MIMAR-447222 format. One record per residue: x, y, z of N, C-alpha, C in turn. Coordinates in steps of 0.2 Angstrom, whole numbers, plus 5000, padded with zeros to 4 digits. Layout:
XYZXYZXYZ
...
//
This chain:
490249344919490449414918491149424920
491649414916492349424918492549494919
492949514924493149574925493949584924
494149634921494849654920495049694926
495449674930495649704936496449724935
496549794936497249814935497449844942
498049814944498449834950499049884948
498949944948499449994946499950004953
500549974953500949984959501550024958
501950024963502550064963503050034958
503149974958503649944953503449904947
502749904947502449864941501749874941
501449854935500749854934500549784932
500049754936499749694934499049694932
498949664927498249654924498049584924
497349574926497149504926496449504924
496249454921495449444919495249384924
494749404928494449354933493749344931
493549274931492949254929492449264935
491849254934491349264939491449214945
491749164944491849114950492449124953
492849174951493549184954494149154951
493949124945494549094941494949144938
495549144938495949194935496149164928
495849194923495849174916496549194912
496849254914497449274911497749324916
498449334915498849384919499349414915
499449474915499949504911500249564916
500949574915501249614920501749664916
501849724918502349764915502649804921
503349804920503749834925503749914924
503749944930503850024930504450034934
504850084932505450104936505450164939
505350164946505450224950506150254949
506250314949506850344949507050374956
507550344959507750364966508350404965
508350464968508950514968509050544975
509650574976509750594983509250654984
509250674991508750724993508050694994
507950634994507350604995506850604989
507150604983506750604977506650534975
505950524974505750464971505150484966
505250474960504850494954504650434949
504150444946503950404940503750444934
503850414929503650444922502850424921
502450474921501750464920501550424914
501950444909501750404902501950334903
502450314907502650244908502150214912
501850244917501250214921500650204917
500450254912499950244908500050184903
500650184900500750134895500750064898
501050064904501049994908500349974909
499850014911499149994912498849974905
498950014900498649994893498949934890
499549924891499949864888499749804892
499749804899499649744903498849734902
498449784902497749764901497549734895
497849764889497749734883497949664882
498549654885498849584884498349534888
498149554894497749514898497049494895
496849544891496149544888496149504881
496749494879496849454872496449394872
495949384868495549314868495049314873
494949364877494449364882493949424882
493349414883492849474883492749494890
492749554892492649574899492049624899
491749624905491149664906491249724910
491849734913492049794917492749794918
493049854920493749864922493749894928
494249864933494349894940495049914940
495149964945495849984946495949994953
496549964955496849974962497450024961
497550074965498150114964498550124970
499150164969499650174974499450214980
498950254979498650284985498850354986
499550374986499750434988500250464983
500350434977500750464972500350524968
500750574967500350634964500750664958
500350704954500650734948500250794946
500450834943500050894940499950874932
499350894930499250874923498750924920
498650934914498250974910497550944909
497050964913496350934912496050934905
496250984901495950994895496250944890
496950924890497250884886497450814889
497450814895497650754899498450744899
498750794897499550794896499850804903
500250764905500650774912501050834911
501050874917501450934917502050924922
502050864926502650854930502750774930
503250754933503350684935502850664940
502750604941502350584947502850574953
502650614959502950604965502750544969
503150494969502950434972502850434980
502450394983502250394990502950394994
503450374992504050364995504450434995
504250484991504650544990504650584996
505150604999505250645005505350715005
505250744999505450814998504950865002
504350835003503750875006503850885014
504450855016504550865023504550935025
504850975021504851045023504151075024
503651055020502951075021502651045028
502850985029502650955036502950995041
503551015041503951055046503551115047
503351145042503051215042502351215046
502051155045501351145048501351105054
501951095057502051055063501451065069
501351135070500851155075500151125074
500051115067499351095065499251015065
499750985068499750905067499250875071
499050905077498550875081497850885077
497750945075497150955071497050905065
497550905061497550855055497450785057
497750765063497550695065496850685067
496650735071495950725073495450725067
495550775062495050785057495150725052
495750705050495850655045496050585047
496250575053496450515055497250495054
497550545050498250525048498750565052
499350545051499950585054500250625049
500350685051500650735047501350715044
501450695038502050665035502050665028
502650675025502650685017502450615014
502350565017502050505014501350515011
500950555014500250565011500250625006
499750625002499750654996499750734996
499350765001499250835002499950875002
500350855007501050885007501450885001
501350824997501750824991501350864986
500750874986500350924981500650994983
500651014989500851084991501551094988
502051044990502751054988502751054980
502351014976502351024969502151084967
501651114970501351184968501951234969
502251234975502751284977503351274973
503551214970504251204967504251184960
503651164957503651134950503251174946
502551184947502151214942501451234946
501251294944500551314946500051294941
500251264935499751254930499351184931
498751184927498451124927498051104934
497951044935497651014941498250974944
498150964951498650924954498250864958
498350804957497950754959498350694961
498050644964498350574964498350544957
498750494957498850454950498250424948
497850394952497250364950496750404946
496750474948496250514945496550524938
497150534937497450544930497350484926
497450424929497350364925496650354923
496150364928495450354926495250404921
495550464921495350514916495650494909
496250464909496450444903496050384900
495850344904495450284902494650304900
494350344904493650354904493450424903
493850474904493650544904493450574911
493350524915493050544922493550584926
493350624930493750664935493550654942
493850594944493550564951494150534955
494050524961494550484965494050444970
494250384972493850344976493950374984
493450354988493450374995494050344999
494350284997494950265001495550304999
495650324993496250364990496150434993
495550464993495450524996495650525004
495450475007495650465014496350465016
496750455011497550455012497850525010
497450575010497650645007497950695013
497650685019497650735024497250795023
496750795018496350855017495650825016
495450765018494750735018494550725025
493950755027493650735033493450665034
493850625039493750555039493050535041
492650575045492050555047491450575042
491550625039491050655034491250625027
491850605026492050575019491950625014
492250695015492250745010492850785011
492950825005493550875006493450925011
493950945015493850985021494151055019
493751105018493951175016494451205021
494451195027494951225032495651195031
495651125030496251095029496551105022
496151115017496351135010496751205011
496451255015496751315015497451305019
497451265024498051255028498651235023
498451195018498951165014499051215007
498651275007498651315001498351284995
497951234996497651204990496851224990
496651274993495951294993495651314986
496151334981495851354975495951294969
496151234972496251184967495651154965
495651134959495051094956495151024958
494750994963494850934965494350884962
494550814962494050774959493450754963
492950734960492350704964492550644968
492350634974492450574978491950524977
492050464975491550414973491650354978
491150314978491150244982491650194978
491850144982492250094978491950054973
491250044974490950004969490550044964
490650114963490350154959490550144952
490150154947490350154940490450224938
491150234937491350304936491350324928
491250284924491250294917491350234913
491550244906491650184902492350194898
492650134896493250144892493250094887
493550114881493650064876494450054875
494850064880495550054879495749984879
495349934880495549864880495049824876
494749864871494249824867493549864866
493049824867492349854867492249904873
491849944872491649994878491349964883
491649964889491449934895491449984901
491049964907491050014912491750004916
491950064919492450064924492150074931
492250014934491950014941492349964946
492449994952492849954957493549994957
493550044961494150084962494350094969
494950084971495150074978495950074978
496150094984496850094986497150024986
497750014984497949944983497949904990
498149934995498149895002497449885004
496949925003496349915005496049855001
496249854994496049804990496249734993
496849734995497149664998496749645004
496649695008496249685014495549655013
495249675007494649655005494649585002
495149574998495249504995495449455000
495749465005495949415011495349415016
494749435014494149435018494249455025
494649505026494649535033494049585034
493449555034492849585033492549605040
492849575046492649595052493149635056
492849675061493349715065493849665069
494449695069495049655072495449615067
495149595061495549555057496049595053
496649565052497249605050497649575045
497949605040498349575035498949625034
499449595031500049625029500249605022
500349655018500649645011501349665011
501749615008502449625008502649635001
502749704999502949724992503549764993
503549824989504149864990504249884997
503649905000503649905008503149855010
503049855017502649805020502049845023
501449835022500849875024500349835028
500249855034499749815038499149855039
498549825038497949855039497549815043
497149845048496649805052495949835051
495549795050494849815050494549845057
494249905057494049925063493249935063
492949905058492249915057491949985055
491350005057491050065055491350125059
491850115063492050175067492750185065
492950255064493650275063493950285069
494450245071494850255077495350305076
495450345081496050395081496550355085
497150345082497650305085498050345091
498150305096498550335101499350315100
499450275095500150255094500450275087
500150335084500450365078500350315072
499750275072499550245066499050285062
498950265056498450305052497750265052
497250305052496550285051496350305045
496050265041495850275034495150245033
494850255027494250215025494550155022
494250095024494450035021494050025014
493450035014492950035008492350065010
491950085005491250105005490950064999
490650015000490349974994489849924997
489349914992488849864994488349895000
488349965000487949995006488349985012
488949965013489349965019489950005019
490050035025490650075026491150035031
491750035030492250005035492850055035
493150055041493750095042494350045043
494950075043495450025045496050065048
496450035053497050065055497550035051
498150075050498650045046499350075048
499850035047500550055048500950035042
501450075041501850065035502650045037
502849995034503549985034503850005027
504150055026504350085020504850045016
505250005019505649965015505649885016
505449855011505349775012505749745006
505449735001505749704995506249744992
506149814993506649864991507349854995
507249835001507949825005508349765001
507949714999508249654996508549674989
508249724985508549744979509149784981
509149824986509749854988510349804990
510149754993510649704995510949674988
510549664983510849644977511249694973
511049754974511449814970512149814973
512149804980512849814983513249754984
512949694981513349634980513249594986
512849604991512749564997512249504996
511849504990511449454988511449444981
511549384979511649364972511049384968
510449364970509849384967509249384972
508749414971508149414976507649354974
507849314969507449254967507349204973
507949184976507949134981508249154987
507949194991508249234997508449175002
507949125003508149085008508749045008
508949025001509548995000510149035001
510049095001510649145003510649175010
510149155014510149175021510449125025
510849145030511049095035510549075040
510649015043510248995048510149045054
510649075055510749125061511049185058
510849245061511149305060511849315063
512049275067512649275071512749335074
512249365078512349425082512249485078
512149485071512049545067511249565068
511149625068510449655069510449715064
509849715060509749765055509149805056
509149865055508549915054508549935047
508249905042508249915035507849975033
508050035036507650095035507950135029
507950105024508250135018507850195015
507250195017506850255015506450285021
506850285026506550315033506150265036
505950285042505450235046504750265046
504350215045503650235045503350235052
502650205052502350205059502750155063
502750165070502450225073502950275074
503550275071504050325072503950385068
503750375061503650435057504350475056
504850445054505550485054505750475047
505650515043505850515036506650525035
506950555041507650565041508050505044
507650455046508050395048508450355043
508950325045509350295040509450225042
509650175038509650105039510350095044
510250045048510850025052510949955052
511549935052511749865053512249855059
512049825064512549825070512649745072
513149745076513349675078513849635074
514149665069514549635064515249605068
515449545066516049515069516349475063
516949445065517249405060516849345058
516349325063515949265061515349285056
515249345055514649365051514849365044
514449335039514549335032513949365029
513949365022513449385018512749355020
512749295022512149265024511849285030
512349305035512149335041511749405040
512049445036511749505034511049495031
511049455026510349445023509849415028
510049375033509549355038509349405042
509849455044509749505049509249555045
509249565039508849615035508149585035
508049515034507449485034507149495041
507549475046507249485053507049555055
507449605052507249675053506649695050
506449665044505849685041505249655045
505349585048504849555052504749595059
505349625061505249655068504849725067
504949755061504549815060503849805060
503649745056502949725056502749705063
503149675067502849655074502749715078
503149775077503049835081502349865079
502249865072501649895070501049855073
501049785073500549745075500449755083
500949765086500849785093500449855094
500649895090500249965090499549955089
499449915083498749905081498349875087
498649825090498349785096498149835101
498649875103498449925108497949975106
497849995100497350045098496650015098
496649945096495949915095495749885102
496249885107496149855113495949785113
496349745109496149675108496849645105
497049585108497649555105497549525098
498049535094498049505087498149425088
497649385085497649315085497949285079
497949315074498149285067498349345063
498849335058499049385053498949345046
498549375042498549355035499049395031
499349365026499849395022499849375015
500049425011500149415004500749455001
500849454995501449484992502049434991
502549464986503049424984503449394989
503649434995504049405000503749355004
503149335003502849275007503149215004
503449214999503849154996504449135001
504649185005505249165009504949135015
505149075016504949035022505349065028
505949085027506249115033505949175035
505749225031505349285033504749265037
504349225034503649205036503749165043
504249125044504349095050504549145056
505049185054505249235059504649285061
504249295056503649335057503149305062
503049245061502649205066502949205073
503649195073504049185079503949255083
504049315080504049375083503349395086
502849375081502249395083501949355088
502149285089501849235093501149225091
500949225085500349205082500449175075
499949135073500049105067499949155061
500349135056500349175050500049135044
499549165041499249125035499349165029
499649125024499849145017499249145012
499049205009498549205004498849164998
498349124995498649074990498749104983
498649164982498749194976499249254976
499549264971500049324971499649384969
499049384968498649434965498049464970
498249464976497749484981497449554979
497849604978497649674976497149674970
497349644965496949634959496249604960
496349544964495649514966495249554970
495549594975495049634978494749694974
495149724969494849764965494249734960
494449674958493949634954493349624958
493349604964492749594968492349654968
492649714969492249774969491849784962
492249774956491949774950491349724949
491449664952490949614952490349644956
490449674961489849704965489549754961
489949794958489549854954489149824948
489349774945488849744940488349694942
488449674949488049624952487749654958
487349714958487149744964486749704969
486449644966486049604971486549564976
487149564975487649534979487749574985
487949544991488149574997488949584996
489249625000490049624999490349565001
490049525006490349465008490349415002
489749414998489649364993490049384987
490249454986490649474980491349454981
491549444987492349424988492349354988
492849324984492849254983493249224990
492949164992493249124997493949104996
494349085001495049054999495249015005
495748975004496148925009496848945009
497148955015497848975015498348925011
498848955008499348915004499748885009
499948915015500348895020500148925026
500348895032500248925039500848905043
501048965046501648965050501448975057
501648925061501548925069502148955072
502148995078502749015081503148955084
503748955083504248905086504648935091
504749005092505149035097504749035104
505049035109504749045116504549125116
504049135120503849205121504449255123
504849225128505349265131505849275125
506049225121506549245115506249295111
505649295109505349345104505349415108
505149415114505149475117505849505118
506349465119507049485120507349515113
507149485108507449505101507149575100
506449575101506049635099506349695103
506449685109506749735114507349765111
507849715109508449735107508449775100
507949745096507849785089507549855090
507049855095506749925096507349975098
507749955102508349995105508750025099
508849975094509249995088508950045084
508250025083507850075079507850145082
507750145088507650215091508350255090
508850215089509550255089509750275082
509350255077509450275070509450345069
//
């Protein structure tokens, strides 16, 4: 029973057909182009998102019969749309969009309440502040939802969101897993028509967008999908996805931990009769930092980073906070810094420093996760395009002082969504049986001494604090 799994991400949509044994039968991709403008504006054209889903899905399905369609989504991207016609009424405000900071500033005194009720930090990264900003500044018409709800409605007519996406909103009670009326009033969203919250392996409807009518089943946030695909099924297991940003998630089992280190606590999945929560921290700028290096002429292309990186940063240190700093700082106003420049430093030194800066942010988040779960991190599982950089992966292992295991497929998010679709149409399977096994493509062991790693992280933290 092949599954069409769609990973609708920030910079592109990937569609793949996965056979019941985990074999990837076909893959198709379509780029999408976020618009970055001054004032913290990051938007996408909803029509471009939908077209990318339909075109990539149709191309992947060519010559293949599928039995279900699964969808992984961006999580916190929002838009207003007409529920009667499905027509978008605004652009989609991407998770990176910072204009809702004014909403968060206004609600500052409610930050502790929000964290206790939702597990999240009050920040424009999450969907409710962006929904409020959109209502106050763009339109009062239609419904305002995350992008998954709109896409699922376009495909199947359903008006739903999955529990992992809802848990990224700041208006869902994390323990009860339902919309919270008090928090909705706090954000001025109490009169909104909100989608029904469903489990990750629920069948939410059917679609004929890719051929014959098939169930739509297996819906989840992209990062939770990757956590599932990498079989981080037990408490304490942790993964990092290196994409536009770098996103760390740690399974915390059936208990939602409230972080003491400004991390977020969310639903990892509700599927197969099991519920799991996760702690997560976000590095807002990863591959997008390399794209910036290309744009300003410091990097020839992002295709072969290692060949353009020096063996040493020559004293250069970078905080690549080009979209602000995420956990544990939560500073949308932070700006990138490059320090330690000298006549000995060249382009390669700066490229190396940026890679080290990405790895340092990940290491800081890992330290925070370890503190919250009161257990040391013993291994990091990784996926995403930047795992092709041997330099980055080795520095990551060096700074963390633990092995780094690279997921063997570039399709972790889609495979996680596919496993949920598989579970929906094979309810006799357990969650562990529905997720395909894997063997690491590469494993990086620490080469630095603990003292060297601690010294560099200490210097880097001081630079980050001064941004």
